[in-house]
N, C-alpha and C positions, 0 to 999 in steps of 0.2 A: 379695677377695670383696666383693660389694656387695649392699646391700638397698635396696629401693625406699622404705623407711620409716625414720624416725628414732625413737629412744626419747625419751619425754618426760622429760627429766632433772630436772624439777621435781615429779615425782610421789612425793615423800618418799623418795628414795633418794640416797645420796652415792657409792655404789660399785656396780659390777656385775662379774660374773665371766664371763670369756670361756673357753669350753671348745671344744676342737677335736679331731676324731676321730683324727688321726695321732699325737697326743701320748701318750706313756707316762703311765700314771696317776701322779698326784702326791698327796701327803697333803693333804686338804682337810677340816679339822675332824676328825671321827672316821671318815672314809671315804677312799677313793682315787678320783680322777676325773681325766680328761684336761684339767686346768686349764692354759690357756695364759697367762693373766694376770688380775690384778685391776685394774680401771680405776676411778679416782676421777673423779667428774663435778664440774665447776666451771663457773659461769657464771650468767647471768641468763636469765629466761624469754624465749624467742625467739632467743637467741644460738646460734650454731653451736659445738658443743663439739669441740675438736680436741686430741688427745693425741699427742705425739711422744716417743719414747724414744730417746735417743742411745746408750744401752748396751743392745743387744739381749740377751735371755735366750735361750740355746740350750738346748733341752730334748731329752731322748731321744725317739725316735719308736718307735711299735709296728710300723710298716712303713716301708720305704724306697722304695717304688714306689707311686704313686697317680695316678689321673686327675682326681679331684675331692677337695676338702677341704670338710668341713662345719664350721660354727662355730655355737655357741649362746651367746647372751648371757642371763644369768640374774641374778636378785636373790639376796641372801643366803638368802632363804627357799627358793630352788630354782625359783621361778616364772620363766617367760620374761619378759624385758623387753618391754613392749608397744610395738610400733613403729606409729606413726600417720602420719608424714610424713617427707620428706627421704630421706637415704641414709646408710648405714654403709659405710665402707671399712676393711678390715683388710689390712695389708701384712705378709707373712711373709718371713723371710729364712732360707735354709738354707745350710749349708756341709757339705762332706764331711769327716768326722772321719778323721784318719789313724790307722791301726792300727799300733801299735808292736810 
């Protein structure tokens, strides 16, 4: 997934939450939500922030067939991360779980 804009990582936040619609609800605080991952932001103003995970998290899905996937990046407060410039790329990896 790509966005035409990038989050301003220096607007007083150090983490943001990535939610995605095919993910089964996970416990987030006192509620359940389709949380894909919590991402920590590091870097200096003007730098590109890149986060790579060498151990993917495989989460259960609410549906196994889809044409599109939506993702939301939010602050701890629940507000959307404001995108002003650049782009965001999210790469997802799926595997077929074997039924025993």
